[in-house]
C-alpha positions as CSV (number, residue, x, y, z in Angstrom):
1,M,-30.0,11.6,12.2
2,T,-26.3,11.4,11.4
3,Q,-23.5,9.4,13.0
4,T,-19.9,9.0,12.2
5,Y,-18.0,5.7,12.7
6,H,-14.3,4.9,12.8
7,I,-13.4,2.1,10.3
8,Q,-10.1,0.4,10.3
9,A,-8.2,-1.4,7.4
10,M,-9.5,0.9,4.5
11,T,-6.6,1.4,2.2
12,C,-7.9,2.4,-1.2
13,N,-10.9,3.6,-3.1
14,G,-12.0,0.0,-3.5
15,C,-12.2,-0.2,0.2
16,K,-14.2,3.0,0.3
17,D,-16.7,1.6,-2.2
18,S,-17.0,-1.7,-0.2
19,V,-17.8,0.1,3.0
20,T,-20.3,2.5,1.3
21,R,-22.1,-0.3,-0.4
22,A,-22.2,-2.3,2.9
23,F,-23.8,0.4,4.9
24,L,-26.2,1.5,2.1
25,S,-27.5,-2.1,2.1
26,I,-28.8,-1.6,5.7
27,A,-32.6,-0.7,6.0
28,G,-33.0,2.8,7.1
29,V,-29.7,4.2,5.9
30,Q,-30.2,7.2,3.6
31,D,-26.7,8.2,2.8
32,V,-23.1,7.3,3.5
33,V,-20.0,9.4,3.2
34,V,-16.6,7.7,3.6
35,V,-13.5,9.7,4.1
36,L,-10.5,7.4,3.4
37,E,-7.8,9.6,4.9
38,K,-9.6,9.9,8.3
39,E,-10.9,6.3,8.3
40,T,-14.4,7.5,8.9
41,A,-17.9,6.7,7.6
42,T,-20.6,9.3,8.2
43,V,-24.1,7.6,8.0
44,T,-27.4,9.5,7.6
45,M,-30.3,7.3,8.9
46,D,-34.0,7.5,9.4
47,T,-33.9,6.2,13.0
48,V,-31.3,5.1,15.4
49,I,-29.5,1.8,14.2
50,E,-27.5,-0.3,16.6
51,T,-23.7,-0.2,16.0
52,S,-23.7,-4.0,16.0
53,I,-25.8,-4.0,12.8
54,F,-23.1,-1.8,11.0
55,K,-20.4,-4.2,12.3
56,Q,-22.3,-7.2,10.9
57,A,-22.8,-5.5,7.5
58,L,-19.1,-4.9,7.0
59,P,-16.9,-7.3,5.0
60,S,-14.5,-9.2,7.3
61,K,-11.5,-7.2,6.1
62,F,-12.8,-4.1,7.8
63,K,-13.3,-3.3,11.5
64,L,-15.7,-0.8,13.1
65,V,-14.0,0.3,16.2
66,G,-16.4,2.9,17.5
67,R,-18.4,6.1,16.9
68,V,-16.7,9.4,16.4
69,A,-17.8,12.5,18.4
70,V,-19.1,15.1,16.0
71,P,-18.7,18.7,17.1
72,E,-21.5,21.3,17.1
73,I,-22.3,22.9,13.8
74,K,-21.2,26.3,14.9
75,E,-17.8,25.0,15.7
76,K,-17.3,23.1,12.3
77,T,-15.8,26.1,10.4
78,T,-13.3,26.7,13.0
79,L,-12.4,23.0,13.3
80,N,-12.0,22.6,9.6
81,T,-9.7,25.5,9.4
82,K,-7.5,24.1,12.1
83,E,-7.5,20.6,10.6
84,S,-6.4,21.9,7.3
85,E,-3.4,23.8,8.5
86,P,-1.0,21.0,9.8
87,E,0.0,19.1,6.6
88,V,2.6,16.4,6.8
89,S,5.4,17.0,4.3
90,K,6.1,14.4,1.6
91,L,9.5,13.7,3.1
92,E,7.9,12.9,6.5
93,Q,5.3,10.6,4.7
94,L,8.1,8.8,3.0
95,K,10.3,8.5,6.2
96,P,9.4,4.8,6.7
97,L,10.4,3.9,3.2
98,F,13.7,5.8,3.5
99,L,14.4,4.1,6.9
100,I,13.8,0.6,5.3
101,F,16.1,1.4,2.4
102,I,18.9,2.6,4.7
103,S,18.5,-0.6,6.8
104,L,18.7,-2.8,3.7
105,F,21.8,-0.9,2.5
106,L,23.6,-1.4,5.9
107,A,22.6,-5.0,5.9
108,S,24.0,-5.7,2.5
109,L,27.1,-3.7,3.3
110,A,27.6,-5.8,6.4
111,L,27.2,-9.1,4.5
112,N,30.0,-8.1,2.1
113,F,32.1,-6.1,4.5
114,N,35.2,-8.4,4.8
115,D,35.4,-9.2,1.1
116,F,33.4,-6.3,-0.6
117,S,32.0,-6.9,-4.1
118,F,29.7,-4.2,-5.6
119,K,27.9,-6.9,-7.6
120,E,27.4,-9.1,-4.5
121,A,26.2,-6.1,-2.5
122,M,23.6,-5.1,-5.1
123,L,22.2,-8.7,-5.3
124,D,22.0,-8.9,-1.6
125,F,20.2,-5.5,-1.3
126,M,17.7,-6.6,-3.9
127,G,17.2,-10.0,-2.3
128,L,16.7,-8.4,1.1
129,F,14.3,-5.8,-0.4
130,F,12.0,-8.5,-1.8
131,F,12.1,-10.5,1.5
132,V,11.2,-7.5,3.7
133,F,8.6,-6.0,1.4
134,S,6.9,-9.3,0.9
135,L,6.6,-9.8,4.7
136,F,4.7,-6.6,5.1
137,K,2.2,-7.7,2.4
138,F,1.7,-11.1,4.2
139,F,0.4,-9.3,7.3
140,D,-2.8,-8.5,5.3
141,L,-2.7,-10.4,2.1
142,S,-6.3,-9.7,1.0
143,G,-6.0,-6.0,1.9
144,F,-2.8,-5.8,-0.2
145,A,-4.4,-7.5,-3.1
146,L,-7.3,-5.0,-3.1
147,S,-5.0,-2.0,-3.0
148,F,-2.6,-3.4,-5.6
149,A,-5.4,-4.0,-8.0
150,M,-6.2,-0.2,-7.9
151,Y,-3.1,0.5,-10.0
152,D,-1.2,-2.6,-11.3
153,P,-2.5,-3.4,-14.8
154,V,-2.1,-7.2,-14.3
155,A,-3.8,-7.2,-10.9
156,K,-6.8,-5.2,-12.3
157,R,-7.5,-7.8,-14.9
158,V,-6.5,-10.9,-12.9
159,P,-7.3,-10.3,-9.3
160,V,-5.5,-13.5,-8.1
161,Y,-2.2,-12.0,-9.2
162,G,-2.4,-9.7,-6.2
163,M,-2.6,-12.7,-3.9
164,V,0.3,-14.3,-5.7
165,Y,2.5,-11.3,-6.0
166,P,4.0,-11.4,-2.4
167,F,5.0,-15.1,-3.0
168,L,6.7,-14.0,-6.3
169,E,8.6,-11.3,-4.3
170,L,9.6,-14.0,-1.8
171,I,10.9,-16.4,-4.6
172,L,12.8,-13.5,-6.2
173,G,14.4,-12.6,-2.9
174,F,15.5,-16.3,-2.3
175,M,16.9,-16.5,-5.9
176,L,18.9,-13.3,-5.5
177,L,20.2,-14.0,-2.1
178,S,21.1,-17.5,-2.9
179,Q,22.3,-16.4,-6.4
180,T,20.3,-19.1,-8.1
181,Q,19.4,-18.4,-11.7
182,V,20.3,-14.7,-11.1
183,P,19.8,-13.6,-14.8
184,I,16.2,-15.0,-14.7
185,A,15.5,-13.4,-11.4
186,L,16.9,-10.0,-12.6
187,L,14.9,-10.1,-15.8
188,V,11.7,-11.0,-13.9
189,T,12.3,-8.2,-11.5
190,I,12.6,-5.6,-14.4
191,I,9.4,-6.9,-16.1
192,V,7.2,-7.2,-12.9
193,L,8.3,-3.8,-11.5
194,G,8.2,-2.2,-14.9
195,I,4.5,-3.2,-15.3
196,T,3.6,-1.8,-11.9
197,T,5.5,1.4,-12.8
198,I,3.3,1.7,-15.9
199,G,0.2,1.5,-13.7
200,V,1.5,4.1,-11.3
201,S,2.2,6.4,-14.2
202,I,-1.4,6.1,-15.5
203,A,-2.8,6.6,-12.0
204,L,-0.6,9.7,-11.6
205,L,-1.8,11.1,-15.0
206,Q,-5.4,10.5,-13.9
207,K,-4.7,12.2,-10.5
208,K,-6.0,9.2,-8.6
209,Q,-5.6,9.2,-4.8
210,I,-4.4,5.7,-4.0
211,T,-2.4,4.4,-1.0
212,C,0.8,2.7,-2.0
213,A,0.6,-1.1,-1.5
214,C,4.3,-1.7,-1.6
215,L,4.4,-2.3,2.2
216,G,0.9,-3.9,2.3
217,T,-1.6,-2.1,4.6
218,V,0.7,-1.9,7.6
219,L,2.1,1.6,6.6
220,K,0.2,4.2,4.6
221,L,2.5,5.9,2.0
222,P,1.7,8.3,-0.8
223,M,1.3,5.8,-3.7
224,T,3.1,7.8,-6.5
225,Q,6.2,8.9,-4.8
226,A,6.8,5.8,-2.8
227,T,6.3,3.4,-5.6
228,F,8.3,5.4,-8.0
229,I,11.2,5.6,-5.7
230,E,11.4,1.9,-4.8
231,N,10.7,0.8,-8.4
232,S,13.2,3.1,-10.0
233,V,15.9,2.0,-7.6
234,M,15.2,-1.7,-8.1
235,I,14.8,-1.5,-11.9
236,F,18.0,0.5,-12.3
237,M,20.0,-2.0,-10.0
238,A,18.6,-5.0,-11.8
239,T,19.2,-3.6,-15.2
240,F,22.7,-2.4,-14.4
241,T,23.7,-5.8,-12.9
242,L,22.2,-7.8,-15.7
243,L,23.9,-5.8,-18.4
244,K,27.3,-5.5,-16.7
245,H,27.7,-9.0,-15.4
246,Y,25.4,-11.4,-17.4
247,I,25.1,-10.1,-20.9
């Protein structure tokens, strides 16, 4: 028999593999098909297996919230056709990222409204960027680390780097907002985001389907577009400020 379950907190292919291995380890399970985009795991089993057994087999990061009703076989063709029609545009997918950028821009503008300085506004924007983006990662630190390791070259080789990365963002945000050792903060920003961008480029060339980890696991964004946009803006701003005001 076959049963489909709804699994929460799956963010990347690593999560997909973890859920697949966990379910295959259960006696009586013949096959497991995990669909990351739909957050489902379809299990083929010899006999009926209690849902509680599947819940116990899952790593603590994931949550099995219930079974998904499967339509009759004769209805599958029609259902699949309907499901494939409504596709969310890239602009709509990136809407949360654009809204955050606009909010950060307005906040940095407000901080420098009375005595406007382009340099100060850029430093405030970058500082706020790191503070806000690190906050999202702290909501699910382990989940972020798993997703981040799917494309960041350093996190792939040194897994603990994914756990440390949000703290690094927090420190950079503090340094930029307080204007403490700004040249060092800008240089580290260029290096860290540059390394991540290299990993994104490789993933893009290999046509990997990975969820962006820039906002942790709270919001699901298309990895390549979202990461390229945020990294490009930050690298440009950091390079421009470093060259113009500190070198």
